[in-house]
C-alpha positions, 0 to 999 in steps of 0.5 A, spaced: 500 500 500 502 506 497 503 512 502 499 518 501 505 522 500 506 518 494 499 519 491 499 526 491 503 529 485 503 537 486 507 538 479 503 533 475 496 533 477 490 532 473 486 537 477 488 543 472 485 539 466 479 538 470 478 545 472 479 547 465 473 542 463 469 544 468 470 551 466 468 550 459 462 545 460 456 547 456 451 545 462 451 547 469 457 543 474 458 544 481 464 542 484 463 541 491 469 543 496 473 537 499 474 536 507 482 535 507 482 530 512 477 526 508 480 527 502 487 524 504 483 518 507 479 517 501 485 517 496 489 513 501 483 508 500 483 508 493 490 508 491 491 512 485 495 518 484 492 525 483 496 525 476 489 521 474 482 524 473 480 519 479 485 521 484 484 528 482 477 528 483 477 524 490 483 529 493 480 535 490 473 535 491 467 533 495 464 531 488 462 533 482 454 535 480 453 535 473 447 538 468 442 540 474 444 535 478 442 529 473 449 526 474 453 526 481 460 524 481 463 521 487 469 525 491 471 525 498 464 526 500 460 533 502 456 532 508 453 539 508 451 537 500 448 530 502 453 527 497 456 520 499 464 519 498 467 514 494 469 510 500 462 510 503 459 508 496 464 502 496 464 499 502 467 492 499 472 490 494 469 489 487 467 494 481 468 501 484 462 505 483 464 512 481 457 516 480 450 515 479 444 519 476 438 521 478 434 515 476 438 510 479 443 509 474 450 507 476 457 508 473 462 503 475 470 503 474 472 495 473 477 491 470 475 484 470 482 482 468 483 487 463 484 494 462 479 498 467 473 501 463 467 504 465 461 500 466 453 503 466 447 500 469 441 503 465 435 504 469 431 502 463 434 496 461 437 493 468 443 491 465 450 493 465 454 495 459 461 496 458 462 503 455 469 501 453 472 508 455 477 509 462 475 514 467 478 520 465 475 520 458 468 518 461 468 524 465 471 529 460 465 527 456 460 528 461 463 535 463 463 536 455 456 535 454 455 528 453 449 527 458 444 530 453 445 525 448 447 519 453 440 520 456 436 523 450 431 517 451 430 518 459 428 525 459 421 529 460 419 536 459 421 540 465 426 535 467 431 540 469 427 543 474 425 537 477 432 534 478 435 541 480 430 540 486 432 534 488 437 533 494 444 529 492 442 524 496 435 523 492 433 519 486 427 520 482 422 514 482 418 513 475 412 509 475 411 505 471 418 504 471 422 505 464 424 498 463 417 496 462 413 498 455 408 502 459 414 506 462 417 508 456 414 515 455 417 519 461 412 525 460 406 521 462 409 517 468 408 518 475 415 521 478 417 523 485 423 523 489 426 517 493 432 516 497 438 514 493 439 508 497 432 506 496 433 507 488 439 503 488 436 497 492 430 496 488 434 495 482 437 488 483 444 487 480 
């Protein structure tokens, strides 16, 4: 296990690159402030350096809130904003859950013996799909506006206002659910906020 000092690279950190991507984002992005003690502990746990986008997000942010809160990317956590930390969302070994969306979809960083890539568990299919890109490429795409196309079939009229009103520890529950034939038109389904933990528990992996 590498020491904290070996994981923090002040000369070649990915953080300035991430800040540039945030500044250029075509959709609203909030960078939640990090608590230094928690950030150090989270970085030691995940064992990646701040030269990587994952390490920089964990060590420099409490998390990232993208596109009116539709996508929440885990950092070192923000109790005041009710966003869990990367460690809190990953209490056991296995694929690393790095983000969730407001419908309970989740993004995990996993290797399966090969090159690590981002996998997505979709709330409209209840299946995992390998996006075949790394963490940095995935986050750069989402900050660059990819949420609009990625979620084109999972949005409804007025979604931005509803999503922005949700807490970061909440999801929006849809009924009928989007994996059913009756739930495909999100303009006509019932929508209400529920705890994110509940939304994740209802979607059995």
